[in-house]
C-alpha positions in Angstrom: 0.0 0.0 0.0 2.9 2.4 0.7 4.1 2.1 -2.9 0.7 3.1 -4.2 0.6 6.0 -1.9 4.0 7.2 -2.7 3.3 6.9 -6.4 0.1 8.9 -6.1 2.0 11.5 -4.0 4.6 11.8 -6.8 2.0 12.1 -9.5 0.2 14.9 -7.7 3.5 17.0 -7.7 4.0 16.6 -11.4 3.6 20.1 -13.0 4.3 20.1 -16.8 2.4 21.6 -19.8 2.1 18.2 -21.7 1.1 16.1 -18.6 -2.5 15.8 -17.5 -2.7 17.0 -13.9 -3.4 14.3 -11.4 -5.4 15.4 -8.4 -6.0 12.2 -6.5 -8.3 9.3 -6.0 -11.9 8.9 -4.8 -14.1 5.8 -4.0 -17.4 5.7 -5.9 -20.2 3.2 -4.9 -22.1 2.0 -7.9 -24.8 -0.5 -7.4 -23.3 -3.0 -4.8 -19.8 -2.3 -5.9 -17.1 0.1 -4.6 -14.9 1.4 -7.4 -11.7 3.4 -7.2 -11.6 6.6 -9.4 -8.5 8.5 -10.5 -9.3 12.4 -10.5 -7.5 14.2 -13.3 -7.9 17.5 -15.0 -10.5 17.6 -17.8 -9.2 17.1 -21.3 -11.2 18.3 -24.3 -9.9 15.4 -26.5 -6.9 13.2 -26.8 -4.1 13.4 -29.3 -5.3 10.3 -31.4 -8.9 11.7 -31.6 -7.5 15.1 -32.6 -5.3 13.6 -35.4 -8.0 11.2 -36.9 -11.0 13.5 -36.6 -9.4 15.9 -39.1 -7.7 14.1 -42.0 -5.6 17.2 -42.5 -3.8 16.3 -39.4 -2.5 13.1 -40.8 0.9 13.6 -42.7 0.3 10.8 -45.1 -3.1 12.3 -46.2 -2.3 15.9 -46.0 -1.1 17.9 -48.9 0.7 20.6 -46.7 3.8 20.4 -44.6 1.9 21.6 -41.6 0.6 18.3 -40.6 4.1 16.8 -40.6 5.4 19.8 -38.7 2.6 19.5 -36.1 3.3 15.8 -35.8 7.0 16.4 -35.0 6.0 19.0 -32.5 3.8 16.6 -30.7 6.4 14.0 -30.7 8.9 16.5 -29.3 6.3 17.4 -26.5 5.9 13.8 -25.6 9.6 13.3 -25.4 10.1 16.4 -23.3 7.3 15.3 -20.9 8.9 11.8 -20.7 12.2 13.3 -19.8 10.6 15.4 -17.2 9.0 12.5 -15.5 12.2 10.4 -15.7 13.9 13.2 -13.9 11.3 13.0 -11.2 12.2 9.2 -10.8 9.1 8.0 -12.7 9.0 5.4 -15.6 6.0 5.4 -17.8 5.2 1.8 -18.7 2.1 2.2 -20.7 2.6 5.0 -23.3 0.0 5.2 -26.0 -0.9 7.6 -28.7 
């Protein structure tokens, strides 16, 4: 239990533009079950939805250099965020688009 508590404490302290803010946990009773809920900042959409909702965001389907430049910028933001959390002693084991 101490490892989970320490991890949540570390996550609450993370403050970086490309990282979703983690506020804590809560218990929610639904029907006869008690569920654990992670409380994070509200995000309007995720990167995958943003890319695939607008075909102009997909470098292979776009006729402009903007999509490729945006994709490279997002990849840099992700790499910078990973570098930041690594400096905090955290390893992300489930990175997805």
